[in-house]
N, C-alpha and C positions, 0 to 999 in steps of 0.2 A: 537356499532357496533360490529358484528363478524368479527374478524380480523384473517387471516393467516399470520404468519411471516416467512420470508425464508431469511436465511443468513448463513454465516459459521464463519468468523473471528472476533476478539474482536471488531472493529469497528462496525459490525452488533449487536454484543451482547451489547453493551453499548446502542444501540438503542432500543433493546428489553427490556432491564432491566429499561431504563426510562419509556417505555410504559406500562410496569406492575406497576411500581411504581406509575404513575399518576393515574391507576385504573379505567379510565372512558370507557374502551372498553374492551371486553372480547377477549382474544387472544385463538381460539380453537384448533389450533395447530401450531406446528412449524416445516418447512423444514430445512435441513441442510445437508452438505456433508456427506458421509459414514465416518466413523472413519477411521483414517489412522495411519499407522505404523510410528513411528519415534524414535529418541534417539538411544543410544547405545544398549538397549535390543530390539529395533524393537517391542516396545509394541504397542497395539492400544490405540490411543487418541482420545477423544470426543472433538468436537470442542467447542469453548466457548459459542456459541449459544445453543447447546446441553446441557451443563451444566448447564445453567440458566434455560432453560426449563424444566429439570428434577428436578431441585430444586423446581420450582413453580407447578410441577405435571401437565405440559402441554404435551400432546400426541406430540411425535416427529416421523417424517417421514423422512426416508434417502434413497430415490429411487435412483438408479443409472442413471435415466432418466426420464423425465415427458412425453414422447411421447409414451409410451405403453398404452394400454386400462386399464389395471390394475390400473396404477397410476392415470390416468385421471378420473377414476370411484372413487378412493378413494378422489381426490380433490374435485368432484363435491358433493359428499356425505357431506363435510364439511358445505356446505350451508352458505358460507362466503359473507359478504358485500364487502370486500376489501381484497387484498394480498399486505402485505409490502415486497418488496424486497430490501436488503441490502447487496451486496457483495455476494450473494449465490453461484455463481460459475457454475450454470446449465443454458443451455438456455431453455426458455418456449416457446412452440409451441404455434400458434394463440389459438387455443383450450382451452389452459391453461389461458392465458390471458384474453380470454372471459367469463371464469367459474365464478369468483365472480361478484356479482351484479355490483359494481362499477369498475371492472376490477383490474388491477394490479398497482400500484405505485412503482417507484424505488428511493431510495435515492443515488444519484451519486454524487462522490466526486471530481467534477470540474464543472466549469461555462460552461455548454453546450452551443453551439455544440464542443467548445474546449475540447480535450481529451476525445473522447468516448472511450470506451474499459476498458481492464482489470486493467491498472496499472496507473490510472490519477495523483496519489499523486506522485509518483516517476518520472514519466516524465514531470510534470511540474517543480519540482525541478531541473532535469536534463537540462531541456531547459533553465533555468535561468529565468523563468517567476516570475514576481513581485507579481501578485495576482492569487488567485484562490476561490475556494468555493464549495458550496453544491448547486446542482440542484435537486429538486423534480420534476418526471416527471411520466406522463401517459405513460405506456410501450407499445410498437409497436413491430412488428415482427422483425424490424431491430435492429442493434446494438447501442442501446442508441440513438435511432432516434425519439423517441415519443415527444409529444408535452409537453413542460415546463410549470409547474404549479406554482411554487416559486423558488427563488434564494436568495442566501444570499452570501456574498462575503468577503474574509479576505485577508491580505496581506502575502506574503512568505518573512520572514525576511531572512537576508544573512546567518544567522547560523542556520535556520530550518532544522529539519532532517526529515525522513519519518514518525518518531514517533511523533514529535512535531507538524507537520503539520495535521497529522491525528487526534490529540487531539483537534487542532482549529476546524478541519472539524466536529467532533463530537458535539463539543459546538455549532455550526451552525445547524447542522442537526437535533438534537431532537426538539429544539422549531418549527423549519421550519417543521417537521413531524407532531407536534401536530396542527399547524395552518393549515395543509393541511386536517388532519381529520376533523378539524372543519368547514373548508370551504365544504367539502362533505357531512356532516351532513346538511349544511345549504344550499346544492345546489347552492353554490357561487363560484365554480371554473371557471376561465377565462384561458382556455389552450392557450399557445402561440407556434405557429409552429416554429421549428428550422431552420435555414439558413444552408442548407447543404453544400453550398459552402465556408462556414466559418469552416467547421468541420476539426478535425484531430483525429489520432487514437493513443492511449496510449497501445502500444501493450504489451503482458504479458512480465514480466522480464525473460530473459534467464540467467541461471547461468553462461554462458560463459562471460556474459558482467561484471561480478564481477572481471575479471582479469584485474587490472589496466594497461593503455597504457600509459607509461610515455612519449610518442611522442605527447601526447595532451597537451593542456596547463594546467597548475595548477588550473585556475579557472573550467575548465572541469572536471578535476580529483577530486576537493573538491566538486563539485554539485554532483557527482556520489557516492562519499564516504558517504555524508549526505543523500542522496536520499535511498541508499541501506543498511543503518545502521540497519533499523528496520526489513529488510527482510533477506539478506543472508551476507551483508558486504562485502566490497571490499577487494580484497587480492592482494598480490604480491609475488615473491619469491626470496630468498637471499640463495645462496649455498644450492639449493633443498629443503630448508625450507619455508613452507608456512607462511606468516605474514599476517594478517588482520588489515588493518588501520581502526582504529576507529574514531580518531579525527584528523583533519589537517586544515591548512589554507593557501591560495595563498598569495606569497610574491613577490614583484619586485626583478628581478635580470638582471645584465649586463654581467652575466659570459655566457660561451658557451661551457659547458661540455656536455658528451654523456648523452642522456635521460636516467634518472634511476639511475645516480650516487650520491652518499652521498658527498654533498660538505661541509658540516658544521656539527659538534657534539658539542651541547651545553649542559647545566645542564639540561635544560629541554625540548630540542626539538632535532630533527635532520632535516636537509635541503636536500631535494632531487631536483636535475635538472629536470626539465620538458621541454616543448617546449617553449623557450623566456620568461621563468618564473620558479619559484620554489616553492615547497611545503614544507611548514614548519609542520612536523608531531609531535604530542605532546602525542598520545595515540595509542598504538597497542595491539594485541591479539596473543600469541604465541599459536603452537598447543597444546591442552590439557590443557589451562591455562585460567584463567580469564583475562579480558582486564586489562590492566596496563599503568599508564603515564611513559613516557620516563625517568623520575627520577627514578621511581622505578627499572625499566629494567636496567638501566645503573649502580645503586647502588648493585645490585645483580651480574650483569654481565657486567662490565665497559668495557670488550674488545669486546663485542657482535657486534659494527658496527666500522667500521674504515674508515677513508677517503679514498675515491675512490672505496669503495665498489659500486657494481652496481646491482640494482634490475632488474629482468627480466621484459621484455614486451611481448605482444603477437606477435610482429614481429620477437623478437629473439625466440621466442618459435617455432615459424613454420619453422626456419632455421634448 
């Protein structure tokens, strides 16, 4: 089949690479988000999908929208059988969905209809879900509302991060994509309509969410730390210094200190009071430095933390 692939982040790139390695289909073009400026020098950086496409000498298209006439004409001229979409980042109008012979299929990182939207992996971890997975769906004009074609599930472990769960999703998604393409070839798809009443939405991650609220429970904070590690990392402030929390674990506590208070300093961890529980922190990242464990931090700066120190929370920040 003649395939158009549309995606942007590493999750997408892994699926594209697997498709190219399989070699059973012709990828005639790749769509990806425009290059973005990032880093200290604010240099333009290509997406992971673009890098793979260019290495494979596949034409790359990076329109700002797929709604104008020129973009739609370029899409039609590719004469594709199917368009595979994985975390692309642009909405496709109905005319674009209808352009390929077999339409557009989406590799979505949740068990639809749960967690439709932009951040299904992070939202599943934050919510404390025990299970997630991949859904291959036929794309429709609504947000992740199309008919489901295939599903595959996985457990969310108590120590899963956004990165580790994304790796699980990739391992599920690649064989499921191949299965879908084989079913399209054999005209053997059996679409299943979603039950809209069971749906909920994985809204896009907001940078403001990365500021830790110590008035939440340690379990809630731990889930957010694990979910955001691969995206932006959760942070807090101590003496106006921003500190990213990389690794932590909730522990029981019968103490009742002010939320955000350092109540214990051990050789390998520090313990911070939350709402009716405590968070034991084992790895942090200081501004301009790499992530380090508490052992290394205290070896170099033994007086960095003191008992009674209090990290700031959004509630205090607003006062």
